[in-house]
C-alpha positions as CSV (number, residue, x, y, z in Angstrom):
1,M,111.1,130.8,126.9
2,S,109.7,129.9,123.5
3,A,106.0,129.3,122.9
4,M,104.7,125.9,121.8
5,H,101.0,125.0,121.6
6,I,99.7,121.5,121.6
7,E,96.2,120.5,120.6
8,T,94.8,117.0,120.4
9,E,91.7,115.7,118.7
10,A,90.3,112.4,117.5
11,R,89.8,112.0,113.7
12,G,88.4,108.6,112.9
13,D,90.7,106.0,114.4
14,W,93.6,108.5,114.6
15,R,94.6,110.7,117.6
16,V,95.9,113.9,116.0
17,I,98.3,116.0,117.9
18,S,98.8,119.5,116.3
19,L,101.9,121.5,117.1
20,R,102.3,125.3,116.7
21,G,105.4,127.4,117.4
22,R,108.8,126.1,118.3
23,V,110.0,123.1,120.2
24,D,113.2,123.7,122.2
25,T,114.8,122.9,125.5
26,S,112.3,124.9,127.5
27,N,109.3,122.9,126.3
28,A,110.5,119.6,124.8
29,H,109.6,117.8,128.0
30,E,106.0,118.8,127.7
31,L,106.0,117.5,124.1
32,N,107.6,114.3,125.2
33,V,105.0,113.7,127.9
34,A,102.1,114.4,125.5
35,L,103.5,112.1,122.8
36,L,104.3,109.2,125.1
37,A,100.8,109.4,126.6
38,A,99.2,109.5,123.2
39,V,101.1,106.5,121.7
40,S,100.5,104.4,124.8
41,A,96.7,105.2,124.8
42,H,96.0,105.1,121.1
43,R,96.8,102.7,118.3
44,R,97.3,105.4,115.7
45,V,98.8,108.7,116.4
46,V,99.7,111.4,114.0
47,L,101.7,114.5,114.8
48,D,100.6,117.4,112.6
49,C,103.6,119.7,112.1
50,S,102.0,122.2,109.7
51,G,102.2,124.9,112.4
52,L,105.6,123.9,113.7
53,E,108.2,126.6,113.1
54,D,111.4,124.9,114.3
55,I,112.5,122.0,116.4
56,S,115.7,121.5,118.6
57,S,117.6,118.4,119.3
58,M,115.5,118.0,122.5
59,G,112.4,118.1,120.4
60,L,113.8,115.5,118.0
61,S,114.6,113.3,121.0
62,A,110.9,113.5,122.0
63,L,109.9,112.4,118.5
64,M,112.3,109.5,118.6
65,D,111.0,108.5,122.1
66,A,107.4,108.5,120.8
67,A,108.4,106.5,117.7
68,R,110.2,103.9,119.8
69,A,107.3,103.6,122.3
70,A,104.8,103.2,119.4
71,R,106.9,100.5,117.8
72,N,107.3,98.6,121.1
73,A,103.5,98.8,121.6
74,H,102.8,97.8,117.9
75,H,101.1,101.2,117.4
76,E,101.5,103.7,114.5
77,F,103.2,107.0,115.0
78,T,103.3,109.3,111.9
79,I,104.7,112.8,111.5
80,C,102.9,114.9,108.9
81,A,103.1,118.2,107.0
82,P,106.5,119.5,108.2
83,N,107.6,122.8,106.7
84,Q,110.8,123.1,104.7
85,R,112.9,124.0,107.8
86,V,111.7,121.1,109.8
87,K,112.2,118.7,106.9
88,Q,115.7,120.0,106.6
89,V,116.4,119.3,110.2
90,F,115.1,115.7,109.7
91,E,117.4,115.3,106.7
92,I,120.5,116.8,108.3
93,T,120.1,114.6,111.4
94,G,119.4,111.5,109.5
95,L,116.1,111.0,111.3
96,R,114.0,111.2,108.1
97,S,114.8,107.5,107.5
98,Q,114.0,106.5,111.1
99,L,110.6,108.3,111.3
100,D,107.4,107.9,109.4
101,V,107.2,111.3,107.8
102,R,104.4,112.1,105.3
103,E,103.4,115.3,103.5
104,D,99.7,115.0,104.3
105,L,97.6,113.8,107.2
106,P,96.5,110.2,106.9
107,C,93.1,111.0,108.2
């Protein structure tokens, strides 16, 4: 089982969710639940990926679910500070164009 740590905090009008470790099949459901709860409860959510080492297809699915839920609620969902490996996964899968990915935190 891989370790993933999720921390949340408020920064201005943003809810910041910080990830550390790896997202894979053993913990992607936990991420999905946390993201869906955040985007339903907060108008602006940012996922800080600066501590994320790697992400599996199940983790990508959780990100897409959160992005879809945020769009449907007319909320913002932004992914920030992915490392080179995570950026590469976004590029290879074609998700970079479907997600709001930024280099820096907006808050």
